[in-house]
Every structure is written in C-alpha cells, then in structure tokens.
C-alpha positions in Angstrom: -17.2 -40.8 34.9 -16.8 -38.5 31.7 -14.8 -35.9 34.3 -12.1 -38.7 34.6 -11.4 -39.1 30.7 -12.0 -35.2 30.1 -15.2 -35.4 28.7 -17.4 -33.6 31.3 -19.2 -31.0 28.9 -20.1 -33.7 26.8 -23.6 -34.6 27.1 -24.4 -30.9 27.5 -23.0 -30.4 23.9 -24.6 -33.5 22.5 -28.0 -31.7 23.9 -27.2 -28.5 22.3 -26.2 -30.1 19.0 -29.1 -32.4 19.1 -31.5 -29.3 19.5 -29.8 -27.3 16.6 -30.1 -30.5 14.2 -33.8 -30.8 15.2 -34.4 -27.2 14.5 -32.9 -27.5 11.0 -34.8 -30.7 10.3 -37.8 -29.2 11.1 -36.7 -26.0 8.9 -36.0 -28.4 6.3 -39.3 -30.5 6.4 -41.4 -26.8 6.5 -39.7 -26.0 3.5 -40.2 -29.3 1.8 -43.9 -28.8 2.6 -43.8 -25.4 0.8 -42.1 -26.7 -2.3 -44.5 -29.5 -2.5 -47.4 -27.3 -2.3 -45.8 -25.2 -5.2 -45.2 -28.5 -7.2 -48.7 -29.6 -6.4 -50.1 -25.8 -7.6 -48.2 -26.3 -11.0 -49.1 -29.6 -11.9 -52.7 -28.2 -11.8 -52.0 -25.2 -13.6 -50.3 -27.7 -16.3 -53.6 -30.1 -16.2 -55.8 -27.2 -16.9 -53.8 -26.1 -20.0 
C-alpha cells in the first residue's frame, strides 16, 4: 500500500527515527539524574554552612 504512494521506506525511517529519539531521551534522562545529584549535593553543603 505505501509503495503505491511513494512511501515504501517510511516504516523503516520511522523505526530508525524512533530509535534515535529514544537514545537521545535516555541520554537526557541520565544527564538530568546527574544534575539532580549535583543539586542535591550542593543543597547538602549549603545546609551544613
């Protein structure tokens, strides 16, 4: 069906794009967790002052 309208590669492109987006989201989540930990450490240091 997709070939008839020139979109035969669309499912593969969607799959590849979804995989890339998933990797980026995972990387951002990891970075967010690191920043959250740093913020927590900074807050602990401030409380000790």
